Chimera marker file (.cmm) of the C-alpha trace (Angstrom):
<marker_set name="trace">
<marker id="1" x="-11.887" y="5.484" z="17.377" r="1" g="1" b="0" radius="0.5"/>
<marker id="2" x="-9.700" y="2.679" z="18.704" r="1" g="1" b="0" radius="0.5"/>
<marker id="3" x="-10.229" y="0.915" z="22.037" r="1" g="1" b="0" radius="0.5"/>
<marker id="4" x="-7.567" y="-0.112" z="24.499" r="1" g="1" b="0" radius="0.5"/>
<marker id="5" x="-7.654" y="-3.853" z="25.267" r="1" g="1" b="0" radius="0.5"/>
<marker id="6" x="-7.230" y="-5.442" z="28.710" r="1" g="1" b="0" radius="0.5"/>
<marker id="7" x="-3.541" y="-5.936" z="27.793" r="1" g="1" b="0" radius="0.5"/>
<marker id="8" x="-3.245" y="-2.177" z="27.095" r="1" g="1" b="0" radius="0.5"/>
<marker id="9" x="-2.948" y="-2.767" z="23.336" r="1" g="1" b="0" radius="0.5"/>
<marker id="10" x="-4.346" y="-0.433" z="20.715" r="1" g="1" b="0" radius="0.5"/>
<marker id="11" x="-5.306" y="-1.364" z="17.147" r="1" g="1" b="0" radius="0.5"/>
<marker id="12" x="-4.222" y="1.085" z="14.472" r="1" g="1" b="0" radius="0.5"/>
<marker id="13" x="-7.111" y="1.702" z="12.065" r="1" g="1" b="0" radius="0.5"/>
<marker id="14" x="-6.503" y="0.111" z="8.646" r="1" g="1" b="0" radius="0.5"/>
<marker id="15" x="-6.843" y="3.400" z="6.757" r="1" g="1" b="0" radius="0.5"/>
<marker id="16" x="-4.132" y="4.964" z="8.943" r="1" g="1" b="0" radius="0.5"/>
<marker id="17" x="-1.868" y="1.912" z="8.721" r="1" g="1" b="0" radius="0.5"/>
<marker id="18" x="-2.178" y="1.843" z="4.920" r="1" g="1" b="0" radius="0.5"/>
<marker id="19" x="-1.568" y="5.565" z="4.583" r="1" g="1" b="0" radius="0.5"/>
<marker id="20" x="1.619" y="5.486" z="6.642" r="1" g="1" b="0" radius="0.5"/>
<marker id="21" x="2.842" y="2.006" z="5.679" r="1" g="1" b="0" radius="0.5"/>
<marker id="22" x="2.535" y="0.550" z="9.164" r="1" g="1" b="0" radius="0.5"/>
<marker id="23" x="2.832" y="-3.261" z="9.148" r="1" g="1" b="0" radius="0.5"/>
<marker id="24" x="2.742" y="-5.939" z="11.865" r="1" g="1" b="0" radius="0.5"/>
<marker id="25" x="5.992" y="-5.890" z="13.819" r="1" g="1" b="0" radius="0.5"/>
<marker id="26" x="6.739" y="-2.219" z="13.103" r="1" g="1" b="0" radius="0.5"/>
<marker id="27" x="7.689" y="-0.115" z="16.095" r="1" g="1" b="0" radius="0.5"/>
<marker id="28" x="5.935" y="3.131" z="16.937" r="1" g="1" b="0" radius="0.5"/>
<marker id="29" x="6.620" y="5.550" z="19.759" r="1" g="1" b="0" radius="0.5"/>
<marker id="30" x="4.065" y="7.239" z="22.015" r="1" g="1" b="0" radius="0.5"/>
<marker id="31" x="5.023" y="10.769" z="22.977" r="1" g="1" b="0" radius="0.5"/>
<marker id="32" x="3.050" y="12.640" z="25.656" r="1" g="1" b="0" radius="0.5"/>
<marker id="33" x="1.962" y="16.125" z="24.570" r="1" g="1" b="0" radius="0.5"/>
<marker id="34" x="-0.019" y="17.955" z="27.281" r="1" g="1" b="0" radius="0.5"/>
<marker id="35" x="-3.453" y="16.244" z="27.352" r="1" g="1" b="0" radius="0.5"/>
<marker id="36" x="-2.840" y="14.190" z="24.215" r="1" g="1" b="0" radius="0.5"/>
<marker id="37" x="-0.496" y="11.577" z="22.779" r="1" g="1" b="0" radius="0.5"/>
<marker id="38" x="1.520" y="11.769" z="19.602" r="1" g="1" b="0" radius="0.5"/>
<marker id="39" x="2.346" y="8.567" z="17.774" r="1" g="1" b="0" radius="0.5"/>
<marker id="40" x="5.718" y="8.698" z="16.063" r="1" g="1" b="0" radius="0.5"/>
<marker id="41" x="6.742" y="6.300" z="13.326" r="1" g="1" b="0" radius="0.5"/>
<marker id="42" x="10.201" y="4.824" z="13.327" r="1" g="1" b="0" radius="0.5"/>
<marker id="43" x="12.504" y="7.044" z="11.232" r="1" g="1" b="0" radius="0.5"/>
<marker id="44" x="12.670" y="4.499" z="8.387" r="1" g="1" b="0" radius="0.5"/>
<marker id="45" x="8.852" y="4.612" z="8.070" r="1" g="1" b="0" radius="0.5"/>
<marker id="46" x="8.509" y="8.377" z="7.718" r="1" g="1" b="0" radius="0.5"/>
<marker id="47" x="7.683" y="9.009" z="4.053" r="1" g="1" b="0" radius="0.5"/>
<marker id="48" x="10.133" y="11.257" z="2.212" r="1" g="1" b="0" radius="0.5"/>
<marker id="49" x="9.014" y="14.820" z="1.554" r="1" g="1" b="0" radius="0.5"/>
<marker id="50" x="9.855" y="17.544" z="-0.948" r="1" g="1" b="0" radius="0.5"/>
<marker id="51" x="13.279" y="17.332" z="-2.571" r="1" g="1" b="0" radius="0.5"/>
<marker id="52" x="14.008" y="13.869" z="-1.114" r="1" g="1" b="0" radius="0.5"/>
<marker id="53" x="10.838" y="12.486" z="-2.656" r="1" g="1" b="0" radius="0.5"/>
<marker id="54" x="11.712" y="13.939" z="-6.077" r="1" g="1" b="0" radius="0.5"/>
<marker id="55" x="15.277" y="12.604" z="-5.829" r="1" g="1" b="0" radius="0.5"/>
<marker id="56" x="14.047" y="9.085" z="-5.013" r="1" g="1" b="0" radius="0.5"/>
<marker id="57" x="11.554" y="9.219" z="-7.882" r="1" g="1" b="0" radius="0.5"/>
<marker id="58" x="14.294" y="10.271" z="-10.331" r="1" g="1" b="0" radius="0.5"/>
<marker id="59" x="16.555" y="7.437" z="-9.120" r="1" g="1" b="0" radius="0.5"/>
<marker id="60" x="13.786" y="4.886" z="-9.579" r="1" g="1" b="0" radius="0.5"/>
<marker id="61" x="13.021" y="6.236" z="-13.059" r="1" g="1" b="0" radius="0.5"/>
<marker id="62" x="16.683" y="5.943" z="-14.074" r="1" g="1" b="0" radius="0.5"/>
<marker id="63" x="16.872" y="2.352" z="-12.786" r="1" g="1" b="0" radius="0.5"/>
<marker id="64" x="13.715" y="1.425" z="-14.686" r="1" g="1" b="0" radius="0.5"/>
<marker id="65" x="15.045" y="2.916" z="-17.928" r="1" g="1" b="0" radius="0.5"/>
<marker id="66" x="18.327" y="1.035" z="-17.466" r="1" g="1" b="0" radius="0.5"/>
<marker id="67" x="16.450" y="-2.242" z="-16.976" r="1" g="1" b="0" radius="0.5"/>
<marker id="68" x="14.321" y="-1.642" z="-20.062" r="1" g="1" b="0" radius="0.5"/>
<marker id="69" x="17.343" y="-0.862" z="-22.226" r="1" g="1" b="0" radius="0.5"/>
<marker id="70" x="19.514" y="-3.840" z="-21.296" r="1" g="1" b="0" radius="0.5"/>
<marker id="71" x="20.664" y="-5.896" z="-24.295" r="1" g="1" b="0" radius="0.5"/>
<marker id="72" x="19.804" y="-9.574" z="-24.370" r="1" g="1" b="0" radius="0.5"/>
<marker id="73" x="16.483" y="-9.119" z="-22.682" r="1" g="1" b="0" radius="0.5"/>
<marker id="74" x="14.404" y="-12.194" z="-23.461" r="1" g="1" b="0" radius="0.5"/>
<marker id="75" x="10.820" y="-11.515" z="-24.433" r="1" g="1" b="0" radius="0.5"/>
<marker id="76" x="8.476" y="-14.380" z="-23.663" r="1" g="1" b="0" radius="0.5"/>
<marker id="77" x="6.716" y="-15.771" z="-26.697" r="1" g="1" b="0" radius="0.5"/>
<marker id="78" x="2.959" y="-15.796" z="-26.425" r="1" g="1" b="0" radius="0.5"/>
<marker id="79" x="2.386" y="-17.764" z="-29.610" r="1" g="1" b="0" radius="0.5"/>
<marker id="80" x="4.418" y="-20.944" z="-28.996" r="1" g="1" b="0" radius="0.5"/>
<marker id="81" x="3.304" y="-22.314" z="-25.650" r="1" g="1" b="0" radius="0.5"/>
<marker id="82" x="2.639" y="-25.847" z="-26.801" r="1" g="1" b="0" radius="0.5"/>
<marker id="83" x="-1.042" y="-25.460" z="-25.927" r="1" g="1" b="0" radius="0.5"/>
<marker id="84" x="-3.963" y="-23.216" z="-26.702" r="1" g="1" b="0" radius="0.5"/>
<marker id="85" x="-6.475" y="-21.559" z="-24.413" r="1" g="1" b="0" radius="0.5"/>
<marker id="86" x="-9.225" y="-23.745" z="-25.846" r="1" g="1" b="0" radius="0.5"/>
<marker id="87" x="-7.268" y="-26.898" z="-24.952" r="1" g="1" b="0" radius="0.5"/>
<marker id="88" x="-7.178" y="-25.785" z="-21.317" r="1" g="1" b="0" radius="0.5"/>
<marker id="89" x="-10.966" y="-25.667" z="-21.186" r="1" g="1" b="0" radius="0.5"/>
<marker id="90" x="-11.308" y="-29.075" z="-22.864" r="1" g="1" b="0" radius="0.5"/>
<marker id="91" x="-8.855" y="-30.973" z="-20.648" r="1" g="1" b="0" radius="0.5"/>
<marker id="92" x="-10.423" y="-33.435" z="-18.307" r="1" g="1" b="0" radius="0.5"/>
<marker id="93" x="-13.887" y="-33.215" z="-19.825" r="1" g="1" b="0" radius="0.5"/>
<marker id="94" x="-15.706" y="-36.482" z="-20.258" r="1" g="1" b="0" radius="0.5"/>
<marker id="95" x="-18.704" y="-35.255" z="-22.312" r="1" g="1" b="0" radius="0.5"/>
<link id1="1" id2="2" r="1" g="1" b="0" radius="0.2"/>
<link id1="2" id2="3" r="1" g="1" b="0" radius="0.2"/>
<link id1="3" id2="4" r="1" g="1" b="0" radius="0.2"/>
<link id1="4" id2="5" r="1" g="1" b="0" radius="0.2"/>
<link id1="5" id2="6" r="1" g="1" b="0" radius="0.2"/>
<link id1="6" id2="7" r="1" g="1" b="0" radius="0.2"/>
<link id1="7" id2="8" r="1" g="1" b="0" radius="0.2"/>
<link id1="8" id2="9" r="1" g="1" b="0" radius="0.2"/>
<link id1="9" id2="10" r="1" g="1" b="0" radius="0.2"/>
<link id1="10" id2="11" r="1" g="1" b="0" radius="0.2"/>
<link id1="11" id2="12" r="1" g="1" b="0" radius="0.2"/>
<link id1="12" id2="13" r="1" g="1" b="0" radius="0.2"/>
<link id1="13" id2="14" r="1" g="1" b="0" radius="0.2"/>
<link id1="14" id2="15" r="1" g="1" b="0" radius="0.2"/>
<link id1="15" id2="16" r="1" g="1" b="0" radius="0.2"/>
<link id1="16" id2="17" r="1" g="1" b="0" radius="0.2"/>
<link id1="17" id2="18" r="1" g="1" b="0" radius="0.2"/>
<link id1="18" id2="19" r="1" g="1" b="0" radius="0.2"/>
<link id1="19" id2="20" r="1" g="1" b="0" radius="0.2"/>
<link id1="20" id2="21" r="1" g="1" b="0" radius="0.2"/>
<link id1="21" id2="22" r="1" g="1" b="0" radius="0.2"/>
<link id1="22" id2="23" r="1" g="1" b="0" radius="0.2"/>
<link id1="23" id2="24" r="1" g="1" b="0" radius="0.2"/>
<link id1="24" id2="25" r="1" g="1" b="0" radius="0.2"/>
<link id1="25" id2="26" r="1" g="1" b="0" radius="0.2"/>
<link id1="26" id2="27" r="1" g="1" b="0" radius="0.2"/>
<link id1="27" id2="28" r="1" g="1" b="0" radius="0.2"/>
<link id1="28" id2="29" r="1" g="1" b="0" radius="0.2"/>
<link id1="29" id2="30" r="1" g="1" b="0" radius="0.2"/>
<link id1="30" id2="31" r="1" g="1" b="0" radius="0.2"/>
<link id1="31" id2="32" r="1" g="1" b="0" radius="0.2"/>
<link id1="32" id2="33" r="1" g="1" b="0" radius="0.2"/>
<link id1="33" id2="34" r="1" g="1" b="0" radius="0.2"/>
<link id1="34" id2="35" r="1" g="1" b="0" radius="0.2"/>
<link id1="35" id2="36" r="1" g="1" b="0" radius="0.2"/>
<link id1="36" id2="37" r="1" g="1" b="0" radius="0.2"/>
<link id1="37" id2="38" r="1" g="1" b="0" radius="0.2"/>
<link id1="38" id2="39" r="1" g="1" b="0" radius="0.2"/>
<link id1="39" id2="40" r="1" g="1" b="0" radius="0.2"/>
<link id1="40" id2="41" r="1" g="1" b="0" radius="0.2"/>
<link id1="41" id2="42" r="1" g="1" b="0" radius="0.2"/>
<link id1="42" id2="43" r="1" g="1" b="0" radius="0.2"/>
<link id1="43" id2="44" r="1" g="1" b="0" radius="0.2"/>
<link id1="44" id2="45" r="1" g="1" b="0" radius="0.2"/>
<link id1="45" id2="46" r="1" g="1" b="0" radius="0.2"/>
<link id1="46" id2="47" r="1" g="1" b="0" radius="0.2"/>
<link id1="47" id2="48" r="1" g="1" b="0" radius="0.2"/>
<link id1="48" id2="49" r="1" g="1" b="0" radius="0.2"/>
<link id1="49" id2="50" r="1" g="1" b="0" radius="0.2"/>
<link id1="50" id2="51" r="1" g="1" b="0" radius="0.2"/>
<link id1="51" id2="52" r="1" g="1" b="0" radius="0.2"/>
<link id1="52" id2="53" r="1" g="1" b="0" radius="0.2"/>
<link id1="53" id2="54" r="1" g="1" b="0" radius="0.2"/>
<link id1="54" id2="55" r="1" g="1" b="0" radius="0.2"/>
<link id1="55" id2="56" r="1" g="1" b="0" radius="0.2"/>
<link id1="56" id2="57" r="1" g="1" b="0" radius="0.2"/>
<link id1="57" id2="58" r="1" g="1" b="0" radius="0.2"/>
<link id1="58" id2="59" r="1" g="1" b="0" radius="0.2"/>
<link id1="59" id2="60" r="1" g="1" b="0" radius="0.2"/>
<link id1="60" id2="61" r="1" g="1" b="0" radius="0.2"/>
<link id1="61" id2="62" r="1" g="1" b="0" radius="0.2"/>
<link id1="62" id2="63" r="1" g="1" b="0" radius="0.2"/>
<link id1="63" id2="64" r="1" g="1" b="0" radius="0.2"/>
<link id1="64" id2="65" r="1" g="1" b="0" radius="0.2"/>
<link id1="65" id2="66" r="1" g="1" b="0" radius="0.2"/>
<link id1="66" id2="67" r="1" g="1" b="0" radius="0.2"/>
<link id1="67" id2="68" r="1" g="1" b="0" radius="0.2"/>
<link id1="68" id2="69" r="1" g="1" b="0" radius="0.2"/>
<link id1="69" id2="70" r="1" g="1" b="0" radius="0.2"/>
<link id1="70" id2="71" r="1" g="1" b="0" radius="0.2"/>
<link id1="71" id2="72" r="1" g="1" b="0" radius="0.2"/>
<link id1="72" id2="73" r="1" g="1" b="0" radius="0.2"/>
<link id1="73" id2="74" r="1" g="1" b="0" radius="0.2"/>
<link id1="74" id2="75" r="1" g="1" b="0" radius="0.2"/>
<link id1="75" id2="76" r="1" g="1" b="0" radius="0.2"/>
<link id1="76" id2="77" r="1" g="1" b="0" radius="0.2"/>
<link id1="77" id2="78" r="1" g="1" b="0" radius="0.2"/>
<link id1="78" id2="79" r="1" g="1" b="0" radius="0.2"/>
<link id1="79" id2="80" r="1" g="1" b="0" radius="0.2"/>
<link id1="80" id2="81" r="1" g="1" b="0" radius="0.2"/>
<link id1="81" id2="82" r="1" g="1" b="0" radius="0.2"/>
<link id1="82" id2="83" r="1" g="1" b="0" radius="0.2"/>
<link id1="83" id2="84" r="1" g="1" b="0" radius="0.2"/>
<link id1="84" id2="85" r="1" g="1" b="0" radius="0.2"/>
<link id1="85" id2="86" r="1" g="1" b="0" radius="0.2"/>
<link id1="86" id2="87" r="1" g="1" b="0" radius="0.2"/>
<link id1="87" id2="88" r="1" g="1" b="0" radius="0.2"/>
<link id1="88" id2="89" r="1" g="1" b="0" radius="0.2"/>
<link id1="89" id2="90" r="1" g="1" b="0" radius="0.2"/>
<link id1="90" id2="91" r="1" g="1" b="0" radius="0.2"/>
<link id1="91" id2="92" r="1" g="1" b="0" radius="0.2"/>
<link id1="92" id2="93" r="1" g="1" b="0" radius="0.2"/>
<link id1="93" id2="94" r="1" g="1" b="0" radius="0.2"/>
<link id1="94" id2="95" r="1" g="1" b="0" radius="0.2"/>
</marker_set>
């Protein structure tokens, strides 16, 4: 349960903020509903549902596959770094 401060501010519980993607600076709306309040997220924060969610997932998958298949992609070499892991541990030792 959240408490109202002397400045009439309310802290959103972390679990709720994480679940709905609420971040500092985001705007929320309080809507009276009989003896309760509803908190509405700004329209850009409402997570997509159903067909929209599947469409966005398919778009992201296509973009990822395009990125992976681009010619000229440079793969970093892990064997020619100019140093070894052991050298990192030995640097600066005076024993």
